[in-house]
Steps between C-alpha positions, in 0.01 A plus 500: 500500500452126437816284503442395140473863394820584685680207337384616157636849567833356618526271197420781257748725679779242469414433135493871412830560682671211320380628163621850589845367594524309171394804297749722684772248415435549126656848521857377458395280206334787311795730573757247374292430187466874431876551536571205271243566227485881485835627627324749727690651793391459863376857560289513183340164573425602858347830381273314258400255773398783732328688217266209430447437873418864577131504390414209729650663809331831417166319481572323830581831666184659360288215637666524841455876522129468415407200715735464795453679828863598525702677764642841422874472442748762613754659266772298674314175438450588134871576483589159642270322254653685205853435629429129545350480153798672338791372708348159556296376207643724225862445602458127553333462158780688322768293673310178427459570128866601467613185681282275285709598198793305642370215720258215440134532593531217753795656682332843495197363681717324759709808577191718505343258747744620763265792567310327787830451683598862440163607639571299816843660534361850443235451766768366733750785462268795430201416717673285765294188423640191668682255273388151605674164462253398229578814304874440536456147365286638216765758414773236501297269272409780262851637454649151475248419228581818307872427533463145366282608205725795423822295497332241281397757241833680534679197357254484211476857375749736666780401261292606199327798662725780621201688645378207712628647827360843418158355419502295822587810701213694344252227594647489851449877540151455354417255780626749760300784345184291481537393864515869598179553304329208675609603850375852435180363349427303815497824695332737253222270378340523845445871444409507131327167443639225276342597167555875537859451616577264211349740246692803633827306527464357149415840354807647671723225367350545154586870512855410600533260206365756252736773624793257481405408143458861386833605653702213354333415170402684183128436450518573127777244453330224698409212272177330605392192306178302526698219666632737765150637563374144540763413759441830682124440520561146624739635765250764604184291515604135549807556719402819684139618515307171521726332761520818711121511536482122546758526777290766674193274480705209634619708796142591586395135495790324674725775641832650392716247686342203323533679167869570564556127559310405184714736290789261570378317192631793294861382453387150405254640247764728350759222469250272324377774267859606424579141404204460264479851351861622512688173475682553832643182647372379835813435706507266800666767716230745390229259618683440829550872555134566419385244757714662771384851411133403499540315831654811655226728370227261619657495846491880512140507379398222740644682800338827393169317474540356850585845640190647340282228656645559847459877493 
């Protein structure tokens, strides 16, 4: 391949990944707007999001089954994929939507951005991966940043919001759950292939959401307005389907480690969007905390990239 061609692929990969990160960051904005303007509860909104996302993942799975030369998966491997989809993506989504009812969109994205550090810790304790000095520095920066941002927002809203701590805890557990999903994904995607794995995991998580909704809500009594449908479609397509496929394209072009570093733009994008669309104030401590968190995540991604090159 000519150097110019390679540079074009790298540039397009970076551009696509940045756009994907920005689109993913709109999730919290749409969720907060839906809560504010429709009064919908977290489980109903999540069920509608997955309902409108479902056709796209079914089509993706159909294309994969027809075109890809795939490996035959064992029953145990299918079981792991389903478990990761339900316990990882479904559970993390439920916790995230519940938490967003009580914390700001900017703080949600910062707390959620702890998941790369949790992934490092899981690999360290479960799979005996060595924790390096760079990773320790990254962990220290990340948690210091979260602490600064959290204390800053605590002074602003906790007095008027009795559920602030509960919402924060839900987002924290969401980050843990999502890190479990990512660690498991890193091992299972080698067997199933990226697109097939994503489709199966998303379909499993969708089933989990639907069962949760049917067990806890009365379908006949669910009020669905045109406004709610609009937010749900936006959540499904703009904040879920499009960026998920863009992220996959980005990974093919520039690699997963580079993409993980680029996604550090997510918290910044969310804070800016929350300011302009939700009227959330941009606090100095929030900016400082964001800088520390992003620095920590970039350090983790940078070291992972160097490891990949040396393997």
